[in-house]
Every structure is written in C-alpha cells, then in structure tokens.
C-alpha positions as CSV (number, residue, x, y, z in Angstrom):
1,M,-42.5,2.9,21.9
2,T,-43.8,6.4,22.6
3,T,-46.2,7.7,19.9
4,W,-46.2,11.4,20.7
5,Q,-47.5,13.6,18.2
6,A,-45.7,16.8,17.0
7,P,-48.1,19.9,17.6
8,G,-49.9,20.6,14.4
9,S,-48.1,18.0,12.3
10,G,-50.1,14.9,12.5
11,F,-46.7,13.2,12.6
12,Y,-46.4,10.0,15.1
13,A,-42.7,9.6,16.0
14,G,-43.0,5.9,16.7
15,Q,-44.7,4.9,13.3
16,Q,-42.7,3.1,10.8
17,G,-42.3,3.4,7.0
18,P,-41.2,6.1,4.7
19,Y,-44.7,7.5,4.7
20,P,-46.0,7.1,8.2
21,Y,-48.1,10.4,8.1
22,P,-51.7,9.7,7.1
23,Q,-52.9,12.9,8.9
24,N,-50.4,15.1,7.0
25,P,-49.5,13.9,3.5
26,G,-47.8,17.1,2.8
27,Y,-44.9,16.3,5.3
28,P,-42.2,17.7,6.2
29,P,-44.3,19.7,9.0
30,P,-43.8,23.2,9.7
31,Q,-40.4,23.8,11.3
32,E,-41.9,25.1,14.5
33,G,-42.9,21.5,15.3
34,Y,-39.0,20.7,16.0
35,P,-37.3,19.8,18.2
36,Y,-39.1,17.0,20.1
37,P,-38.2,17.4,23.8
38,Q,-40.3,14.2,24.7
39,N,-38.4,12.2,22.3
40,P,-34.7,13.4,22.3
41,G,-33.8,10.2,20.3
42,Y,-35.9,11.0,17.3
43,P,-36.1,9.1,15.0
44,P,-36.1,5.7,16.7
45,P,-32.8,3.8,15.7
46,Y,-33.0,2.4,12.2
47,S,-36.8,2.3,12.5
48,G,-37.1,3.2,8.6
49,G,-38.4,6.6,9.5
50,I,-37.4,9.8,7.7
51,P,-34.6,11.7,9.2
52,P,-35.4,15.4,10.4
53,G,-35.6,17.9,7.8
54,P,-33.5,21.2,7.4
55,G,-33.1,23.4,10.5
56,F,-33.4,20.4,13.1
57,I,-30.7,20.9,15.7
58,P,-30.2,17.6,17.8
59,P,-30.0,18.0,21.6
60,P,-26.6,17.7,23.0
61,G,-25.1,14.4,22.9
62,V,-27.7,13.0,20.6
63,P,-26.4,12.0,17.0
64,P,-28.4,13.6,14.3
65,Y,-29.7,10.2,13.3
66,G,-30.6,8.8,16.9
67,E,-28.9,6.9,19.2
68,A,-26.3,4.3,18.0
69,P,-27.6,1.0,17.6
70,P,-26.1,-2.2,19.4
71,P,-23.2,-3.7,17.3
72,V,-24.6,-6.2,14.9
73,G,-21.6,-7.1,12.9
74,P,-20.3,-10.2,11.4
75,E,-19.1,-11.5,14.7
76,F,-22.7,-11.5,15.9
77,G,-24.2,-13.3,12.8
78,G,-25.6,-10.2,11.3
79,V,-24.8,-7.5,8.6
80,P,-23.4,-4.4,9.9
81,P,-25.3,-1.3,9.6
82,P,-24.1,1.8,7.7
83,G,-21.0,3.3,9.6
84,H,-20.4,0.2,11.6
85,P,-16.6,-0.9,11.3
86,G,-17.5,-4.5,10.8
87,M,-15.3,-7.3,11.9
88,Y,-11.8,-6.6,12.8
89,G,-12.0,-3.0,11.8
90,S,-12.3,-3.8,8.1
91,G,-14.6,-0.9,7.4
92,Y,-17.3,-3.2,6.0
93,G,-20.7,-1.4,5.7
94,E,-19.4,2.2,5.6
95,D,-20.0,2.2,1.7
96,P,-21.9,-0.4,-0.3
97,M,-20.0,0.2,-3.5
98,Q,-16.7,-0.3,-1.6
99,D,-18.1,-3.3,-0.2
100,E,-18.6,-4.7,-3.6
101,V,-15.0,-3.6,-4.8
102,K,-13.6,-5.3,-2.0
103,G,-15.4,-8.5,-2.3
104,F,-14.5,-8.4,-6.0
105,E,-10.9,-7.7,-5.3
106,F,-10.8,-10.4,-2.6
107,S,-12.5,-13.0,-5.0
108,D,-10.0,-12.0,-8.0
109,K,-6.8,-12.3,-5.8
110,T,-8.2,-15.7,-4.5
111,I,-8.7,-17.2,-8.0
112,R,-5.3,-15.8,-9.1
113,N,-3.7,-17.3,-6.3
114,G,-5.2,-20.8,-7.1
115,F,-4.3,-20.4,-10.6
116,I,-0.7,-19.7,-10.0
117,R,-0.6,-22.8,-7.6
118,K,-2.2,-24.8,-10.5
119,V,0.3,-23.6,-13.1
120,Y,3.4,-24.2,-10.9
121,S,2.2,-27.7,-10.0
122,I,1.8,-28.6,-13.7
123,L,5.2,-27.0,-14.4
124,M,6.9,-29.1,-11.7
125,C,5.4,-32.3,-13.0
126,Q,6.7,-31.4,-16.4
127,L,10.1,-30.7,-15.3
128,L,10.1,-34.0,-13.1
129,I,9.2,-35.8,-16.3
130,T,11.9,-34.1,-18.3
131,L,14.6,-34.6,-15.8
132,G,13.8,-38.2,-15.4
133,M,14.1,-39.0,-19.2
134,I,17.3,-37.0,-19.3
135,T,18.6,-39.1,-16.3
136,L,17.7,-42.4,-18.0
137,L,19.3,-41.6,-21.4
138,L,22.3,-40.2,-19.8
139,Y,23.2,-43.0,-17.3
140,H,21.4,-46.0,-18.6
141,R,23.8,-47.3,-21.3
142,P,21.5,-49.9,-23.0
143,T,18.7,-47.4,-23.4
144,Q,21.0,-44.8,-24.7
145,L,22.3,-47.4,-27.5
146,W,18.8,-48.3,-28.3
147,V,17.9,-44.7,-29.0
148,K,20.9,-44.3,-31.1
149,N,20.0,-47.2,-33.1
150,H,16.6,-45.9,-33.7
151,S,17.1,-42.5,-35.1
152,E,13.6,-42.4,-36.6
153,L,12.4,-41.8,-32.9
154,F,13.9,-38.5,-33.0
155,W,12.2,-37.2,-36.0
156,I,8.7,-38.8,-34.7
157,A,9.1,-37.0,-31.5
158,F,10.2,-33.6,-33.4
159,A,6.9,-33.8,-35.6
160,L,4.6,-34.7,-32.5
161,T,6.1,-31.6,-30.8
162,L,5.4,-29.2,-33.5
163,V,1.9,-30.6,-34.1
164,L,1.0,-30.6,-30.2
165,L,2.5,-27.0,-29.9
166,I,0.5,-25.7,-32.7
167,C,-2.7,-27.3,-31.7
168,M,-2.4,-26.0,-27.8
169,T,-1.2,-22.6,-29.2
170,C,-3.9,-21.8,-31.9
171,C,-6.9,-23.9,-30.7
172,T,-8.7,-22.4,-27.6
173,N,-10.9,-25.4,-27.1
174,V,-7.8,-27.7,-27.0
175,R,-6.0,-26.0,-24.2
176,R,-9.1,-25.2,-22.1
177,K,-11.2,-28.3,-22.3
178,A,-10.2,-31.1,-19.8
179,P,-9.0,-33.6,-19.9
180,M,-8.1,-33.1,-23.4
181,N,-6.0,-30.1,-22.5
182,F,-3.8,-32.4,-19.7
183,I,-3.6,-35.2,-22.4
184,F,-2.1,-32.9,-25.1
185,L,0.3,-31.1,-22.8
186,F,1.7,-34.3,-21.3
187,L,2.1,-35.8,-24.6
188,F,3.9,-32.6,-25.7
189,T,5.8,-32.9,-22.6
190,F,7.1,-36.5,-23.0
191,A,7.9,-35.6,-26.7
192,E,9.9,-32.6,-25.7
193,A,11.7,-34.4,-23.1
194,F,12.8,-37.1,-25.3
195,L,14.5,-34.5,-27.7
196,L,16.1,-33.1,-24.8
197,S,17.3,-36.4,-23.7
198,V,18.7,-37.2,-27.3
199,A,20.4,-33.9,-27.3
200,A,21.7,-34.2,-23.7
201,S,23.3,-37.6,-24.5
202,T,25.7,-36.0,-26.7
203,Y,27.4,-34.2,-23.9
204,E,29.2,-35.4,-21.0
205,S,27.2,-36.3,-17.8
206,Q,29.1,-33.7,-15.7
207,E,28.3,-31.0,-18.2
208,V,24.5,-31.8,-18.4
209,M,24.3,-31.8,-14.4
210,L,26.2,-28.5,-14.1
211,A,23.7,-27.0,-16.7
212,V,20.7,-28.5,-14.9
213,G,22.0,-26.9,-11.7
214,I,22.8,-23.5,-13.3
215,T,19.3,-23.5,-15.1
216,A,17.4,-24.3,-11.6
217,A,19.4,-21.5,-10.1
218,V,18.7,-19.0,-12.9
219,C,15.1,-19.6,-13.1
220,L,14.5,-19.5,-9.4
221,G,16.3,-16.3,-9.2
222,L,14.3,-14.8,-12.2
223,T,11.2,-16.1,-10.7
224,I,11.6,-14.3,-7.5
225,F,12.6,-11.3,-9.1
226,A,9.4,-11.2,-11.3
227,F,7.4,-11.6,-8.4
228,Q,9.0,-8.7,-6.3
229,T,10.1,-6.1,-8.8
230,K,8.1,-3.0,-9.6
231,I,9.0,-3.1,-13.3
232,D,6.3,-4.1,-15.5
233,F,7.8,-6.4,-18.3
234,T,4.3,-7.3,-19.9
235,G,4.4,-4.4,-22.1
236,L,7.5,-5.7,-23.8
237,H,5.9,-8.4,-26.1
238,S,6.9,-6.5,-29.2
239,V,10.5,-6.0,-28.2
240,L,10.7,-9.7,-27.3
241,F,9.3,-10.8,-30.4
242,V,11.6,-8.8,-32.5
243,A,14.5,-10.2,-30.4
244,V,13.4,-13.8,-31.2
245,L,13.5,-12.9,-34.9
246,I,17.0,-11.6,-34.7
247,L,18.0,-14.7,-32.6
248,L,16.6,-16.9,-35.5
249,I,18.5,-14.9,-38.1
250,F,21.7,-15.2,-36.0
251,G,21.1,-18.9,-35.6
252,I,21.0,-19.4,-39.4
253,I,24.4,-17.5,-39.7
254,A,25.9,-19.5,-36.9
255,V,24.9,-22.7,-38.7
256,I,26.6,-21.5,-41.9
257,W,29.4,-19.8,-40.5
258,H,30.3,-22.3,-37.8
259,G,32.9,-21.3,-35.2
260,K,33.4,-21.2,-31.3
261,V,33.0,-17.6,-30.9
262,I,29.8,-17.1,-33.0
263,T,28.1,-20.2,-31.1
264,L,29.3,-18.8,-27.8
265,V,27.7,-15.5,-28.6
266,Y,24.9,-16.8,-30.1
267,A,24.0,-19.2,-27.0
268,S,24.4,-16.2,-24.6
269,L,22.1,-14.1,-26.6
270,G,19.5,-17.0,-26.6
271,A,20.0,-17.7,-22.9
272,F,19.5,-14.0,-22.2
273,I,16.5,-13.5,-24.3
274,F,14.6,-16.5,-22.9
275,S,15.4,-15.3,-19.3
276,L,13.6,-12.2,-20.2
277,Y,10.8,-14.3,-21.6
278,L,10.8,-16.2,-18.3
279,I,10.1,-12.8,-16.3
280,Y,7.5,-11.8,-19.0
281,D,5.4,-14.9,-18.7
282,T,5.8,-15.0,-14.9
283,Q,4.3,-11.6,-14.7
284,M,1.7,-12.4,-17.1
285,M,0.7,-15.1,-14.9
286,I,0.6,-12.9,-11.8
287,G,-1.6,-10.5,-13.2
288,G,-2.5,-7.8,-10.7
289,K,-0.5,-4.7,-10.9
290,H,0.9,-5.4,-14.3
291,K,-0.6,-4.1,-17.8
292,Y,-1.4,-7.5,-19.2
293,S,-2.4,-10.6,-17.5
294,I,-3.3,-14.2,-18.8
295,S,-7.0,-15.4,-17.8
296,P,-7.0,-17.9,-15.1
297,E,-8.6,-20.4,-17.6
298,E,-5.5,-20.4,-19.4
299,Y,-3.5,-22.4,-16.9
300,I,-2.4,-25.0,-19.6
301,F,-1.1,-22.2,-21.8
302,A,0.8,-20.5,-18.9
303,A,2.4,-23.6,-17.9
304,L,3.4,-24.4,-21.4
305,S,4.9,-21.0,-21.8
306,L,6.9,-21.3,-18.6
307,Y,8.2,-24.8,-19.5
308,L,9.4,-23.7,-22.9
309,D,11.2,-20.6,-21.4
310,V,13.0,-23.1,-19.0
311,V,14.0,-25.6,-21.8
312,N,15.3,-23.1,-23.8
313,I,17.4,-21.5,-21.0
314,F,18.7,-25.0,-20.3
315,L,19.7,-25.8,-23.9
316,Y,21.6,-22.4,-24.1
317,I,23.4,-23.0,-20.9
318,L,24.1,-26.4,-22.0
319,T,25.6,-25.1,-25.4
320,I,27.7,-22.4,-23.4
321,I,29.2,-25.1,-21.3
322,G,29.9,-27.4,-23.9
323,V,31.6,-24.9,-26.2
324,S,33.6,-23.5,-23.3
325,R,34.9,-26.9,-22.6
326,D,35.9,-28.0,-26.1
C-alpha cells in the first residue's frame, strides 16, 4: 500500500490504528494538506484510520470514507460492515442498537410462539381426557351405575379439585417446577373430568353431544377472534372480576328462587361472561401488542385458565340446552 506523506504533516496514509502519526501527535494537520491527489481513495477502506477532518472535499465519484468494500455479509460467512444491507436486504449492520432490538424481538417472538404451542398442546390433552371420561360415563351403563352407587367419589373429586386449584393458583413453585406442575395439572384434570362426567350423566346423550359441538364451535370462533382482533381485552380484568361476582350472587338467587326463566337467564349470562374470559386469557397468552401478558414460564397457568374457560362455557351451554328441552 502507498505510504505517501502529506506535505508538512508527517502523516502516512497507509498506516493503521487510531493514532498513526508519530511525527505529528497534534493531528489533524493543516487544512492545506488536503486533498491527497496521489491517494484519492483516502483513507484505505476500513483500515481503522481516522476519516478526513473538516473542510475535506472528496474527489468526484469517491465517497467521503473511501471506496466501498467488497460484500462481506452473512451470506459470505462474515459480519456486515456499517451500511451493508445484510442478507436479503434486512438492513442488518446499519445501526448496532437497532440490530440488538431486532434480535431481541426475534428471540421474544420465537419464545412466545413456542409458549403458545406448548399451552395448546397441554390444553388439547386436557380436553381429550375430559371428553373421553364424559363419553365413558355417558354410554357405558355399568360404569354409570357404579358411579351412582358410590356418591362419595363425587365429593372426593370435588375436594381434590379445590385443593389442587388453590395450590396451582397461589403457589408459584408448584406450577413452574417440572414435573410437579404436570402431575398437579393432570390430577386436577382427571378430578374435573370426573365431576363433569357425573354432571353430564344426568342429561340425555343427545343433549350432551350437542353441547360439546356448540362449545367446540364457540371456543374455536372466539380463539380466532382473539388472535385477529385489534381490540385489547387484557385491560378488562377488573370488569370481568366484577362480572363474576355478580354472576355468583345471581346464581345464589337462582338456587333460592328456582325457575325455568331465571335459570335460562343465569346460564346465558354465565356463558357470555366466560366467553369474554376466554378471549381475555387467549390475549394474555399471545402477549405482544396487548397491554398485559403471561410470562412464558407460566404455561401451566395459561393452560389451566383456558381449560376452566372451556369447561364453564360447556356447563352453561349444557344448562341452556337442558332447560330449553324440559
């Protein structure tokens, strides 16, 4: 490389490093030393030299910082230099801070997608267990008679459901530490499925299957809506909590003053509230553009929330169908 020295400056254009001026520590040199006609490509491309100072005018066709280097992007196995568009025109290398943000967003999106797949895989297993147990008690007569003759099983399953639900909801270590979280979740699922089976066995099989089909269609539609809508339901947690309290009070009144109309209204209100809860919990799981979101470590809690929403929607739809056909 040419080591031409600017007149009176002691600066060697071919030298490397941030302080390559042993003969003139007080760089920059006088402005009359510019430009460098014998080296129009000053400074050497990405040589580490300090760019020209104020007043430097590059020759025509020469960029201010020298000639453009050959492409060394990710497709060539290297790291793109500043300004290089990177692979597929992604803009990588233009701004290190933006590169960090893009990498973080990509990583966060990947983790969130894996979290969603894990939650729905667990939820599908829970629903299959529940549907299988309902089908068994509904169509297998000996099992149905045996359960009716052992009513204490219902109360054992009810108490087990409450204890497991409180443990998974209130104890962070229980729902985060594997394999204990899976053991607790599937024990809860079996107990809840048994309770639903006993409740469903008091209805006709056609009514139960109709409720299953309607519940599946409603939950699928609400899930698609929650993924696609621009409305953020995650800020409605206070409103939904108040709605559940009102539903609880209304349920006590419906038990005392029992009637077909009040039961129908109560079941319709319950189905509507838990439909909103299904949208709310789905958007909490999605995260991203929404105000609140669930941590990817809380996949057990997310699956439990969605499962309870589906179960409550099924029970209220089954109640509506049963009351309508009485």
